[in-house]
N, C-alpha and C positions, 0 to 999 in steps of 0.2 A: 511335555506338551501333548504327546500322544495320549497320555492318561486323561488330560482335560478333554480332548476330542472324543475319546471313547465314552467318557462319562456323559458328555453333552449329547452324543448320539443316542445313548441308552436312556436319556431323560433323567439321569441321576444327579446332574449338576446344573447349577444356575448358569445361563449363557453369559452373564456379566462376569463371572469368574474367569472364563476363557478369554474374554476381551481384555480384562485387566492384566492377566498373565502375559498375553501377547504384547500389549502396549508396553509393559515393564521390560520385557525381553528386548524389544526394539529400541527403547530409550537407552538401555544399558549397553547396547552394541553400537551406539553412535560414535563415529570418529571422523576426522578430517578426510576428505576425498584425496587420495594420493595421485589420481589421474587428471583431476580438473583443477585449474586455478583461474583466477580472475585478474585481468590486467589492472595494474594500480595506476589510477588517474588522480584520485583525491589526494590533496596534500595535507588534509586534516581529517578529523573524525567524521564517520558516516553515521547519520542519525536515523535514516529510514531507507527501506528497500521495498520494492514491489515487483512481482513477476506477473506478466499479463496472463489472464485466464483463458484466452482464446486458443493459443498454441502452446503456451508455457515456454516460449523461446526467448522472449526479450525481458530484460530486467532493468528497472530504474533504481538509481541510488541518489540520495540527497545528502549533502555534506554540511558541516557546521560553518563552512566558509561561503555558503550560498550556491555552490556548484551542483549541477545535476548532470549525471552521466547515464547514457543508455548503452547497455551491453547486449551482445548476442551470445546466448548460452549454447547455441548449436555447435556441435563438433564438425566444422567444415574441413578439417585437415584429414580426417579419416584415421588419424593415429590414435592409439590407446590413451596417450597422455597429451593434453592440449591446454591452451590458455584461452579463456573466453575473452574475446576482444571487445573493446569499447567502440561502438559505431559512431557516436557523436557525443558532444557535451555542451551544456550551457555554462561556459567558463567565465572567469572573472572579466574577460575582455568583451563578453557578449553584452550588447546594449540593454537587454532586458533581464539580465541576471538578478537574482534576489540579492538585496543589499546585506542581509544578515542570514543567520542559520536557517536552513531548510528543515522543517520539522516533519513534514509528511509529503510523500509522493504516492500517486495512485493512477494506474491505468484506467481509462474508460472501460467498464466491464464488458462491453460488447464489441469493441473495435480498437485495434492498436493505432489507429490514426489520431488518437487524442489521449492526453494524460493531464493530470492536475498536480499542482504543487502549492504548498503553503509555507509561510516563513514568519520568523520573528520581525520581519519588516512590515507586518500588518497587512499583508496581501495574500490573496488566493489567486493563482494564475491558471488559466485553461490554455494548454499548449497544443498547437498543431504539430504532430510528430514529423510530418514530411518537411515542413519548412523550418521547424524549431523556432517558431515565432508565437507569441501569445495571441490567442484568438479572443480572449477576454480577460479582464483583471477586476477582481472584487477588492475593494479597500475597506478596512475596518478601523475602528477607533483604538482598539487594543491589540496587543500581541496575539498572533494566531498560534495556537498550540497543536491543533489537529483538525483534520477534515476527513470526510468519508462519503463515498457514493454507494448507493444500494446496488448489490450484485444481481438482484432479481427484479428490480422495479421495471414495470412496463407501462404504468399509468402516470409516472412523474419522472422528472430529471432533476431532483433536488440533491444538493450537496450540503450535508450537515457540517457546521463549522463551530469549533470550540475555541474561545478566545479568553482574554483576561477578564472580559465582562462575564457576569453570571448568566447572561442570556445566550442560549444556543440559537444561532442564526442559520436559516435554510436559504441557500442561494439556488435560484432556478436557472438552469442552463438555457431553457427556452426563451425566457423573457430577459435574461441578463441582469436580473436585479435580486436583491434579498427580499424574498416574498413572505417569509414567516419569521417570527421570533418566539422561541419557547422559553417560558419562565419556570423557575422552580429551584434553581441553585442559588446559593448565597455568596459564593465566591467563584473564582475562575474555573472554566471547564477545560480539563486537561485531555479528555479522551471522548470520542464519539464513534459509534459503530451501528450501522444499520443491520437489521436481522438478515441472516442468509436465507430465511424462509418466507417472511412476511414483509412486503414492501413498505408498509406504513408503520412498522415497529422500529423505533430508534432507541438505543441505549446511550446514556451520557453519564460522565463521571467527573 
């Protein structure tokens, strides 16, 4: 690695080579964390995770049984080894729990007071984190496979939603309605993702 750095400083090597070498080194050194564990709440498979970008402290998980769990990743014990505790969950007994598998969960990019979830039960739900109650629910004709909010948008509050329909739907948090339909696919849309740089650029697959 020192050879790469020396060659880079001397201008003898392409900076991309150093970046690739360091990325490869980091990937090959990945291993399970021996000091940190996560409390097991889900009784079935976990389909989706999201860590909030504001503090990087809270994590959402969505399960194949429709359950959503909110975890605190902070080490509150002060001990070197600790278990990340579940703060709360939308369990099977919750009146607003998803009826089928949760496919995507996402924190509101600018505030931990709100998060979103979508499910095979053909709904997208906007949750109030403090009350753990849905602030809004969007219903679709087909199965919902994925959704995404832009992490950089300042001029819109649109959530892109991919469903069994070939049409990508954009839900507006401000108006509470599906404001746009994007056509172009011929079959179901399995993945959607807003650009991390440009707020009006959306990728769909």
